[in-house]
C-alpha positions in Angstrom: 0.0 0.0 0.0 1.4 3.4 -1.0 2.0 5.6 1.9 0.5 9.1 1.8 3.2 11.7 2.2 2.6 13.7 5.4 1.5 17.3 5.0 4.1 19.8 6.1 3.2 23.1 7.8 5.2 26.3 8.3 5.7 26.6 12.0 5.9 30.4 12.1 7.8 32.4 14.7 5.2 32.8 17.5 6.7 29.9 19.6 10.1 31.5 19.6 8.6 34.8 20.4 6.7 33.5 23.4 9.7 31.7 24.7 11.9 34.8 24.3 9.4 37.0 26.2 9.3 34.4 29.0 13.1 34.4 29.4 13.3 38.2 29.2 10.7 38.7 31.9 12.3 36.1 34.1 15.6 38.0 33.9 13.9 41.5 34.2 10.4 41.3 35.8 9.9 45.1 35.3 9.4 44.4 31.6 6.0 42.8 32.5 4.7 46.3 33.6 6.8 48.4 31.1 5.3 47.2 27.8 6.8 49.9 25.6 10.3 48.9 26.9 9.4 45.2 26.3 8.3 45.9 22.7 11.4 48.0 22.1 13.7 45.3 23.4 12.0 42.7 21.2 12.3 45.0 18.2 16.1 45.1 18.8 16.5 41.3 19.2 14.0 40.1 16.6 14.3 41.1 12.9 11.0 42.4 11.6 9.2 42.7 15.0 7.1 45.8 15.3 7.2 46.5 11.6 3.8 47.5 10.2 4.3 46.6 6.6 4.8 42.8 7.1 3.4 40.2 9.5 6.2 39.3 11.9 4.9 35.7 12.0 4.3 34.8 8.3 5.9 37.9 6.6 2.8 38.5 4.5 2.1 42.1 3.5 -0.1 43.9 6.0 -1.0 46.6 3.4 -4.7 47.5 3.5 -6.3 48.3 0.1 -8.8 51.2 0.1 -11.4 51.4 -2.7 -13.4 54.7 -3.0 -16.5 55.1 -5.0 -16.2 57.6 -7.9 -17.7 58.8 -11.1 -17.0 55.8 -13.3 -18.4 53.4 -10.6 -21.6 55.5 -10.5 -21.8 55.4 -14.3 -21.6 51.7 -14.3 -24.4 51.3 -11.8 -26.5 53.7 -13.9 -25.9 52.0 -17.2 -26.7 48.6 -15.6 -29.9 50.0 -14.0 -31.0 51.3 -17.4 -30.5 47.8 -18.9 -32.5 46.3 -16.0 -35.3 48.7 -16.8 -35.3 47.7 -20.4 -35.5 44.0 -19.3 -38.5 44.8 -17.1 -40.2 46.6 -19.9 -40.0 43.3 -21.9 -42.0 41.6 -19.1 -39.1 39.8 -17.4 -39.3 39.1 -13.7 -37.0 41.4 -11.6 -34.6 38.6 -10.7 -34.1 37.7 -14.4 -34.0 41.4 -15.4 -31.3 42.1 -12.9 -28.9 40.0 -14.8 -26.8 42.2 -16.9 -24.2 41.1 -19.5 -21.4 43.6 -19.1 -19.5 42.7 -22.4 -22.4 43.9 -24.4 -23.5 46.8 -22.1 -23.8 50.0 -24.1 -21.1 52.0 -22.3 -17.3 52.5 -22.5 -14.8 49.7 -21.8 -13.3 51.8 -19.1 -16.6 51.9 -17.3 -17.4 48.2 -17.6 -14.0 47.3 -16.2 -15.1 48.9 -12.9 -17.0 45.7 -12.2 -14.4 44.2 -9.9 -14.0 47.5 -7.9 -17.8 47.8 -7.7 -17.8 44.2 -6.4 -15.4 45.3 -3.6 -17.7 48.3 -2.9 -20.6 45.9 -2.5 -22.5 47.3 -5.5 -22.2 44.3 -7.8 -22.2 40.5 -7.4 -21.5 37.6 -9.7 -22.9 34.3 -8.2 -20.6 31.3 -8.5 -22.8 29.7 -11.3 -22.3 32.9 -13.4 -18.5 32.8 -13.3 -17.0 33.4 -16.7 -20.4 34.3 -18.3 -20.0 38.1 -18.2 -23.3 38.5 -16.3 -23.4 40.5 -13.1 -26.3 41.8 -10.9 -26.9 45.0 -8.9 -27.1 44.4 -5.2 -29.3 46.1 -2.6 -26.4 48.5 -1.9 -26.5 49.5 -5.6 -30.2 50.1 -5.7 -30.1 52.1 -2.5 -27.4 54.3 -4.1 -29.3 54.6 -7.3 -32.4 55.6 -5.3 -30.6 58.5 -3.7 -29.7 56.9 -0.4 -26.3 57.6 1.2 -23.8 54.7 1.1 -20.3 54.2 2.5 -17.9 56.2 0.3 -15.1 53.6 0.6 -14.2 50.2 1.9 -11.0 48.6 3.2 -9.7 45.2 2.3 -6.8 43.0 3.5 -5.9 39.8 1.8 -9.1 39.9 -0.2 -11.3 40.2 2.9 -13.5 43.1 3.8 -12.4 44.6 7.1 -14.5 47.8 7.2 -16.6 50.4 5.5 -16.0 54.1 5.9 -18.2 56.3 8.1 -18.0 59.0 5.4 -21.0 58.6 3.1 -21.7 59.6 -0.5 -24.5 59.4 -3.1 -24.5 59.1 -6.9 -25.7 62.7 -7.1 -22.6 63.8 -5.2 -20.3 62.0 -7.6 -22.2 63.3 -10.7 -22.2 66.9 -9.2 -18.5 66.8 -8.5 -17.7 65.8 -12.1 -20.1 68.4 -13.5 -18.6 71.2 -11.4 -15.1 70.1 -12.4 -16.0 70.3 -16.1 -17.6 73.6 -15.7 -14.6 75.1 -13.9 -12.3 73.8 -16.7 -14.4 75.3 -19.3 -14.6 78.6 -17.4 -10.8 78.7 -17.3 -10.7 77.8 -21.0 -8.8 74.6 -20.2 -9.1 71.5 -22.3 -11.7 69.1 -20.9 -10.2 65.5 -21.2 -13.4 63.6 -20.2 -16.9 65.0 -20.1 -19.4 62.4 -18.9 -22.2 64.9 -18.2 -24.4 63.6 -21.1 -24.2 60.1 -19.5 -26.0 61.2 -16.3 -27.9 64.3 -17.3 -31.2 62.3 -17.1 -30.4 60.7 -13.7 -33.2 61.1 -11.2 -33.0 59.2 -7.9 -36.8 58.9 -7.9 -36.7 56.7 -11.0 -34.9 53.9 -9.0 -36.1 54.2 -5.5 -38.4 51.1 -5.5 -36.2 48.5 -7.2 -33.9 47.5 -4.4 -36.5 45.7 -2.3 -36.7 43.0 -5.0 -33.1 41.8 -4.7 -33.0 38.4 -3.1 -31.0 38.2 0.1 -28.8 35.4 -1.4 -27.8 37.9 -4.1 -26.4 40.6 -1.8 
C-alpha cells in the first residue's frame, strides 16, 4: 500500500517569540509592567518585530487596500440599471431582469471594467454559477445608491477580505455633481476638458430607481 506523504506546515515564529518573552521577563520582571520597553527590546532582538508593513509571524504584507466610489463606478451602476429597466419593460421578472451582460452593455470599456471594484464596494455581485459568463447583478447597496440613499464612500480590504466600511457617506448625485462642477470650472478657465461624462448622467433622477432595491434576493447581496 502506497504511503501518503505527510502534509508539512510552516511553524511560524510565535513559539520562539513567546519563549523569548518568558526568558526576558524572568531576567527582568519590570518588563511585565513596562510594555513599551518590552516591545522596544523585542524589536532590537527580533528582525521584523514591530514593523507595520509585514506580519512578523508569516511575513505577509499587511498593506490595506482602500477602494473609494467615484464617477466611473456610479456610471456603471446607472448603465446597468437602465439595462434592467429595459428588461423589465419586456415583461421579465426582476430577478431575471437584474442579470446584466457587461461585455455587451452600451457604455465604454473603461466603465465596464469597474465591475471588480464595484464588487469590492458591494454594488455588484456575480454568483458562482455565473462565473465566466460576463453576467453581473446589482445588489441592494447599488439600488439604494441609485435611489438617492447615502452609502459608505469607501471600503477597506486586507488579503481579499472586507475589514471595514467608511463612516463617510456619499451618493450618486454627489459623484455626478462633483464631475459636473469640475468640467464647468475647466471650461470657465478655458482649459481642455479631457473627459466630459455629463451627457451620461444628465437624465439621472433618484426617484426613478427608489423602488427597485427591495426586490433583490438576500442570497444575491
